[in-house]
C-alpha positions as CSV (number, residue, x, y, z in Angstrom):
1,X,23.4,147.9,-5.2
2,X,23.7,144.6,-7.1
3,X,26.4,144.2,-9.7
4,X,26.4,141.8,-12.5
5,X,29.7,141.7,-14.5
6,X,30.0,139.2,-17.3
7,X,33.2,140.2,-19.2
8,X,36.4,138.3,-19.1
9,X,39.9,139.4,-17.9
10,X,43.1,138.5,-19.6
11,X,45.4,136.8,-17.1
12,X,48.6,134.8,-17.4
13,X,49.7,131.3,-16.7
14,X,48.7,129.0,-19.4
15,X,50.6,125.8,-19.3
16,X,52.0,123.9,-16.4
17,X,54.1,126.5,-14.7
18,X,52.6,127.4,-11.3
19,X,53.3,131.1,-10.6
20,X,51.9,133.4,-7.9
21,X,50.6,136.9,-8.0
22,X,51.8,139.5,-5.5
23,X,49.7,139.1,-2.4
24,X,48.4,142.7,-2.6
25,X,47.5,143.5,-6.2
26,X,48.2,146.9,-7.6
27,X,44.5,147.8,-7.8
28,X,43.8,146.8,-4.2
29,X,46.9,148.8,-3.0
30,X,45.7,151.8,-4.9
31,X,42.2,151.6,-3.3
32,X,43.8,151.4,0.1
33,X,44.6,155.1,0.0
34,X,40.8,155.8,0.0
35,X,39.4,152.8,1.9
36,X,41.6,150.6,4.0
37,X,40.5,147.0,3.6
38,X,40.4,144.9,6.8
39,X,43.1,142.5,5.5
40,X,45.6,145.4,5.3
41,X,45.0,146.3,9.0
42,X,45.9,142.9,10.5
43,X,47.5,140.6,7.9
44,X,45.6,138.4,5.5
45,X,41.9,139.1,5.8
46,X,42.0,140.2,9.4
47,X,38.7,140.0,11.2
48,X,38.1,141.1,14.8
49,X,36.5,138.3,16.9
50,X,33.4,140.5,17.3
51,X,32.9,141.2,13.6
52,X,31.1,139.2,11.0
53,X,33.2,137.8,8.2
54,X,32.6,139.1,4.7
55,X,32.2,135.8,2.8
56,X,32.0,135.4,-1.0
57,X,30.8,132.2,-2.6
58,X,31.8,130.8,-6.0
59,X,29.2,128.3,-7.1
60,X,25.7,128.7,-5.5
61,X,23.9,125.5,-6.6
62,X,24.0,122.0,-5.2
63,X,26.7,121.7,-2.5
64,X,27.4,125.4,-3.0
65,X,23.9,126.2,-1.7
66,X,24.6,124.0,1.4
67,X,27.9,125.7,2.0
68,X,26.4,129.2,1.9
69,X,23.6,128.3,4.2
70,X,26.0,126.8,6.8
71,X,27.9,130.1,7.0
72,X,24.9,132.5,6.5
73,X,25.1,133.6,10.1
74,X,28.1,135.6,8.9
75,X,27.9,138.3,6.2
76,X,27.3,136.9,2.8
77,X,29.0,139.7,0.9
78,X,29.2,138.4,-2.7
79,X,27.8,135.6,-4.9
80,X,29.4,134.3,-8.1
81,X,27.9,131.8,-10.5
82,X,28.2,131.3,-14.2
83,X,24.5,130.5,-14.4
84,X,22.0,133.3,-13.6
85,X,19.2,130.8,-13.3
86,X,20.9,128.8,-10.5
87,X,21.7,132.0,-8.7
88,X,18.2,133.3,-8.9
89,X,16.8,129.9,-7.8
90,X,19.0,129.9,-4.7
91,X,18.0,133.4,-3.8
92,X,14.3,132.6,-4.0
93,X,14.7,130.4,-0.9
94,X,13.5,131.9,2.4
95,X,16.8,131.5,4.3
96,X,18.6,133.9,1.8
97,X,16.4,136.9,2.8
98,X,19.1,138.6,5.0
99,X,21.5,138.9,2.1
100,X,19.3,138.6,-1.0
101,X,19.3,142.2,-1.9
102,X,22.6,143.3,-0.6
103,X,25.1,140.7,-1.8
104,X,26.9,141.8,-4.9
105,X,26.7,139.4,-7.8
106,X,29.2,138.2,-10.4
107,X,29.6,135.6,-13.1
108,X,33.4,135.8,-13.3
109,X,35.3,135.0,-10.1
110,X,38.3,136.9,-11.2
111,X,36.4,140.1,-11.5
112,X,34.7,139.5,-8.1
113,X,38.0,138.9,-6.3
114,X,39.9,141.8,-8.0
115,X,37.1,144.3,-7.5
116,X,35.9,143.5,-4.0
117,X,38.8,144.1,-1.5
118,X,36.4,143.9,1.5
119,X,36.0,140.1,0.9
120,X,37.6,138.3,3.9
121,X,36.9,134.7,2.9
122,X,35.8,132.6,-0.1
123,X,33.7,129.4,-0.4
124,X,34.6,127.5,-3.5
125,X,31.9,124.9,-4.6
126,X,32.5,124.5,-8.3
127,X,33.4,121.5,-10.5
128,X,36.8,120.0,-9.4
129,X,38.7,121.4,-12.4
130,X,38.2,125.0,-11.1
131,X,39.0,124.5,-7.4
132,X,42.7,125.4,-7.7
133,X,42.5,128.3,-10.1
134,X,39.9,130.1,-7.9
135,X,41.6,129.1,-4.6
136,X,45.1,130.3,-5.7
137,X,43.6,133.6,-7.0
138,X,41.8,134.1,-3.7
139,X,44.8,133.2,-1.5
140,X,47.2,135.4,-3.5
141,X,44.9,138.3,-2.4
142,X,45.1,137.2,1.3
143,X,41.6,135.6,1.4
144,X,40.8,132.7,3.6
145,X,39.4,129.8,1.6
146,X,37.0,126.9,2.1
147,X,37.2,124.4,-0.9
148,X,34.8,121.6,-1.5
149,X,36.2,118.1,-1.7
150,X,38.3,116.9,-3.5
151,X,40.7,119.8,-2.9
152,X,42.0,119.8,-6.4
153,X,41.9,118.2,-9.9
154,X,45.6,117.2,-10.0
155,X,48.4,116.2,-7.7
156,X,50.4,119.3,-8.7
157,X,47.5,121.5,-7.7
158,X,47.3,119.8,-4.2
159,X,50.9,120.6,-3.6
160,X,50.4,124.2,-4.8
161,X,47.4,124.9,-2.6
162,X,49.2,123.5,0.5
163,X,52.2,125.6,-0.2
164,X,50.3,128.8,-1.0
165,X,48.1,128.5,2.1
166,X,51.3,128.5,4.2
167,X,52.9,131.4,2.3
168,X,49.8,133.6,2.4
169,X,49.1,132.7,6.0
170,X,45.4,132.1,5.4
171,X,42.9,129.8,7.1
172,X,42.1,126.9,4.8
173,X,39.6,124.1,5.1
174,X,38.4,121.3,2.7
175,X,34.7,120.4,2.8
176,X,34.9,116.8,3.9
177,X,32.4,117.3,6.7
178,X,32.7,113.9,8.3
179,X,36.2,114.8,9.4
180,X,34.7,117.1,12.0
181,X,32.1,114.7,13.3
182,X,32.2,112.5,16.4
183,X,32.8,109.3,14.5
184,X,36.1,110.5,13.1
185,X,37.3,111.2,16.6
186,X,36.2,107.9,18.0
187,X,38.0,106.1,15.2
188,X,41.2,107.9,16.0
189,X,40.9,107.3,19.8
190,X,40.1,103.6,19.4
191,X,43.0,103.0,17.1
192,X,45.3,105.0,19.4
193,X,44.0,102.9,22.3
194,X,45.6,99.8,20.8
195,X,42.2,98.2,20.4
196,X,42.9,96.8,16.9
197,X,46.4,95.7,17.6
198,X,48.7,95.9,14.6
199,X,46.9,97.2,11.5
200,X,48.2,96.2,8.1
201,X,45.0,96.0,6.1
202,X,42.3,98.5,5.2
203,X,39.3,98.2,2.8
204,X,37.2,101.1,1.6
205,X,34.2,101.0,-0.7
206,X,31.3,103.1,-2.1
207,X,28.2,102.5,-4.2
208,X,29.2,105.4,-6.6
209,X,29.1,106.3,-9.4
210,X,25.5,107.6,-9.6
211,X,26.4,109.7,-12.7
212,X,27.4,108.6,-16.2
213,X,30.9,107.1,-16.5
214,X,32.6,104.7,-18.9
215,X,31.2,106.5,-21.9
216,X,32.7,108.3,-25.0
217,X,32.3,112.0,-25.5
218,X,28.9,112.8,-26.9
219,X,28.7,114.4,-30.3
220,X,26.9,117.5,-31.4
221,X,26.1,120.7,-29.6
222,X,23.2,122.7,-28.2
223,X,22.6,126.5,-28.1
224,X,24.1,128.0,-24.9
225,X,21.3,129.5,-22.8
226,X,21.6,133.3,-22.5
227,X,21.4,132.9,-18.8
228,X,24.8,131.2,-18.5
229,X,28.5,131.7,-19.6
230,X,29.7,128.4,-21.0
231,X,33.3,129.8,-21.5
232,X,33.5,130.6,-17.8
233,X,32.1,127.2,-16.9
234,X,34.8,125.5,-18.9
235,X,37.4,127.7,-17.3
236,X,40.7,125.9,-17.2
237,X,39.5,123.0,-19.3
238,X,39.9,122.7,-23.1
239,X,37.0,124.0,-25.1
240,X,34.2,121.7,-26.0
241,X,30.6,122.4,-27.3
242,X,27.8,122.9,-24.8
243,X,25.4,120.0,-24.5
244,X,22.3,120.4,-22.3
245,X,22.4,118.2,-19.2
246,X,25.6,116.4,-20.3
247,X,28.0,118.3,-18.1
248,X,26.3,121.2,-16.3
249,X,25.0,121.1,-13.7
250,X,25.8,117.6,-12.2
251,X,27.1,115.1,-14.7
252,X,30.6,116.6,-14.9
253,X,31.9,114.3,-12.2
254,X,32.5,111.4,-14.5
255,X,34.5,113.4,-17.1
256,X,38.3,113.6,-16.7
257,X,38.4,117.2,-17.9
258,X,36.1,118.4,-15.1
259,X,35.9,115.8,-12.3
260,X,38.0,113.2,-10.5
261,X,35.7,110.2,-10.7
262,X,34.5,108.1,-7.8
263,X,37.6,108.0,-5.7
264,X,37.9,111.8,-6.0
265,X,34.3,112.4,-5.0
266,X,33.9,109.9,-2.2
267,X,37.5,109.2,-1.0
268,X,37.5,112.3,1.1
269,X,34.5,111.0,3.0
270,X,35.7,107.3,3.2
271,X,39.5,107.0,3.0
272,X,39.8,110.1,5.2
273,X,39.1,108.2,8.5
274,X,41.7,105.3,8.3
275,X,44.1,107.8,6.6
276,X,43.9,110.1,9.6
277,X,43.8,107.5,12.4
278,X,46.7,105.5,11.0
279,X,48.7,108.6,9.9
280,X,49.2,107.1,6.4
281,X,50.8,110.0,4.6
282,X,51.6,109.3,0.9
283,X,51.7,105.8,-0.7
284,X,54.8,104.4,-2.3
285,X,53.1,101.9,-4.6
286,X,49.8,102.1,-6.4
287,X,48.0,99.7,-8.8
288,X,44.5,99.5,-10.2
289,X,42.1,97.5,-12.3
290,X,38.7,98.5,-13.7
291,X,35.7,97.7,-15.9
292,X,36.1,98.3,-19.6
293,X,36.4,102.0,-20.4
294,X,34.8,104.0,-23.2
295,X,36.8,104.0,-26.4
296,X,38.4,107.4,-25.8
297,X,38.9,107.2,-22.0
298,X,37.6,110.7,-21.5
299,X,35.4,109.5,-18.7
300,X,36.3,107.3,-15.7
301,X,35.4,103.6,-15.7
302,X,32.1,102.3,-14.4
303,X,33.8,100.3,-11.7
304,X,37.3,100.1,-10.3
305,X,39.6,98.6,-7.7
306,X,42.7,100.5,-6.5
307,X,45.5,99.2,-4.3
308,X,47.6,101.6,-2.2
309,X,50.7,100.6,-0.3
310,X,51.9,102.8,2.5
311,X,55.4,102.4,4.1
312,X,56.2,101.9,7.7
313,X,56.1,105.1,9.8
314,X,57.3,105.3,13.3
315,X,56.0,102.3,15.2
316,X,53.3,101.6,12.6
317,X,54.0,98.9,10.1
318,X,53.3,99.1,6.4
319,X,49.6,99.2,5.5
320,X,47.8,98.0,2.3
321,X,44.6,99.8,1.5
322,X,42.2,98.7,-1.2
323,X,39.5,100.9,-2.7
324,X,36.4,99.5,-4.4
325,X,33.6,101.3,-6.3
326,X,30.9,100.7,-8.9
327,X,29.4,97.8,-7.0
328,X,32.6,96.0,-6.2
329,X,33.1,95.0,-2.6
330,X,35.7,93.5,-0.4
331,X,35.1,89.9,0.7
332,X,32.6,89.8,3.6
333,X,34.4,89.1,6.9
334,X,33.2,86.0,8.8
335,X,33.1,88.3,11.9
336,X,30.0,90.1,10.5
337,X,26.9,88.2,11.6
338,X,24.5,86.9,9.0
339,X,21.9,89.5,8.1
340,X,24.1,92.5,9.1
341,X,25.0,95.0,6.5
342,X,28.6,96.0,5.8
343,X,29.1,99.7,6.3
344,X,26.0,101.6,5.2
345,X,24.0,102.1,2.0
346,X,26.6,104.4,0.5
347,X,29.7,102.5,1.4
348,X,32.1,101.8,4.3
349,X,35.5,100.9,5.7
350,X,37.1,97.9,7.4
351,X,40.2,98.6,9.4
352,X,41.7,95.1,10.1
353,X,44.0,94.6,13.0
354,X,45.6,91.4,14.4
355,X,43.4,91.8,17.5
356,X,40.2,93.3,16.3
357,X,38.5,94.7,13.2
358,X,36.7,98.1,13.2
359,X,33.9,98.9,10.7
360,X,32.3,102.2,9.9
361,X,30.1,103.9,7.3
362,X,30.6,106.8,5.0
363,X,31.7,110.1,6.8
364,X,33.0,107.9,9.7
365,X,29.5,107.2,10.9
366,X,28.6,104.4,13.3
367,X,32.1,103.1,14.1
368,X,32.0,99.7,15.8
369,X,33.9,96.5,16.3
370,X,32.8,93.3,14.7
371,X,31.3,91.0,15.7
372,X,28.7,93.0,17.7
373,X,29.4,91.1,20.9
374,X,32.9,92.4,20.8
375,X,31.6,96.0,20.3
376,X,29.4,95.7,23.3
377,X,32.2,94.4,25.5
378,X,34.7,97.1,24.6
379,X,35.3,99.7,27.3
380,X,35.7,102.8,25.3
381,X,38.6,105.1,26.3
382,X,38.0,108.6,27.6
383,X,38.1,111.3,24.9
384,X,41.6,112.5,24.0
385,X,40.8,114.6,20.9
386,X,39.1,118.0,21.1
387,X,35.6,117.9,19.7
388,X,34.8,120.0,16.7
389,X,32.1,122.7,16.3
390,X,31.7,121.4,12.7
391,X,33.7,121.7,9.5
392,X,32.3,125.2,8.7
393,X,32.5,126.7,12.2
394,X,36.1,125.4,12.6
395,X,37.0,127.5,9.6
396,X,35.1,130.6,10.9
397,X,36.5,130.3,14.4
398,X,40.1,130.0,13.1
399,X,39.6,133.1,10.9
400,X,38.5,135.1,14.0
401,X,40.9,133.6,16.4
402,X,44.2,132.5,14.9
403,X,45.0,130.4,17.9
404,X,42.4,127.9,16.7
405,X,43.1,125.4,13.9
406,X,41.1,123.7,11.2
407,X,41.5,119.9,11.1
408,X,41.1,119.5,7.3
409,X,43.4,122.4,6.4
410,X,45.2,122.2,3.1
411,X,48.3,120.6,4.6
412,X,46.3,117.5,5.6
413,X,43.7,117.8,2.8
414,X,46.4,118.2,0.2
415,X,48.0,114.9,1.2
416,X,44.7,113.1,1.3
417,X,43.7,114.4,-2.1
418,X,47.1,113.6,-3.6
419,X,46.7,110.0,-2.4
420,X,43.2,109.7,-4.0
421,X,44.3,111.2,-7.3
422,X,47.3,108.9,-7.5
423,X,44.7,106.2,-7.6
424,X,43.2,107.8,-10.7
425,X,46.7,107.9,-12.3
426,X,47.0,104.2,-11.6
427,X,43.7,103.6,-13.4
428,X,44.9,105.6,-16.4
429,X,48.1,103.5,-16.6
430,X,46.6,100.1,-15.7
431,X,47.1,98.8,-19.2
432,X,50.7,99.7,-19.3
433,X,52.1,99.2,-15.8
434,X,50.7,96.8,-13.2
435,X,52.3,98.8,-10.3
436,X,53.4,102.4,-10.1
437,X,56.3,103.2,-7.7
438,X,55.9,106.7,-6.3
439,X,58.5,109.0,-4.8
440,X,56.4,111.5,-2.8
441,X,59.4,113.6,-1.8
442,X,60.0,114.5,-5.4
443,X,56.4,114.1,-6.6
444,X,57.2,111.6,-9.4
445,X,56.8,108.0,-10.4
446,X,60.2,106.3,-10.7
447,X,59.2,103.4,-13.0
448,X,56.8,105.0,-15.5
449,X,57.8,108.4,-17.0
450,X,54.5,108.7,-19.0
451,X,52.5,108.5,-15.8
452,X,54.2,111.6,-14.5
453,X,52.3,113.6,-17.2
454,X,49.1,112.9,-15.3
455,X,50.3,114.6,-12.1
456,X,49.8,118.0,-13.7
457,X,47.9,119.5,-16.6
458,X,47.7,122.4,-19.1
459,X,45.4,125.3,-18.5
460,X,43.5,127.5,-20.9
461,X,44.9,131.0,-21.0
462,X,43.3,133.2,-18.4
463,X,42.5,130.3,-16.0
464,X,45.8,129.1,-14.7
465,X,47.1,129.1,-11.1
466,X,48.4,132.4,-9.7
């Protein structure tokens, strides 16, 4: 029987202190005397290899719809969305027929997680500002988690999710699907082959934003539709009036309270590949410049350029990486023949070595050397990295067989997300500091104390990290 629960729950953790609930909550432990959940039998959310995973989804529209469809060969056990219209629209599609009438339904993710101990794993496909509150709640209950990119809204949250995924011993994955594709592995193998020689320079760019940015907060308010819960949509963010089509369902990306701007949205698809292949880890210096912002800086700029400096690591020298968005591009290399496009329509990457330069598109697609004659001549090395069954199936396989691993787990995804979000802090401080010096070991800037405030944030009561 379907359930629809719309009330709220009083929970703790307003402010910046990141706590953690007991892994087995009192209510779940009490219910274990009557019905023993699968996660009690074999550790966090144990699933036998022959069983289907009970999956819950938070956020069912847009990318959430794609996420659910990609794992719908398992058991879609519960669906949660603050907008009944979006949930109904998704369930009208033909592919939802196997679970349309049996999946339990909620508006409030807290009630769903606390009331449904049979959930094994959770898909999180909400605006960025709610990734960490939902993920930490799920992991504190021993649920495996798949979180859409970017992993988190703040640097502190990225650290918290990586730590809690270890402590809870759950299978984690971030939804940067290109990380699991063939191009990502080719880029790694070619770099490891020594093809490029010594790499000290990387350029990454995208055509985004394709949503409003560089604007002030709109005034006024609209009536909240009866089909949605605006308070739950705001979640961890400070209260603001509802305005139709200004935030929900898509335009939230450009607002600092909800999204992470362009580098947060697309960096996980673009920066990911040189970051992985070069083992870049965390930058030690970051600087940025941008187009003129709105007068209140509540939204991200229309266009920006961010410089990241990564220190030497092992035999790899220091690397400088530059990010461009909003129509800005790196200088076109002379190696690219006239008439050829740089990257693809959505963006691209140049990995510049002292022997060769590698270019690829968004998601790591179509990696190749430039000029094309050099690409044709190159004798590709034999595969050395295991090929992936896909970003979703990696996650499912690792839940069922803990000897398998996910390649965009929260350890890796947390560092990548932290790097991207440090770029946003540099944008916020561009008028005050030309360069930020970052001490990754202690998670702080050493030359700008005010910048450290942007590494964490306050939470509305009831929506903090657990």
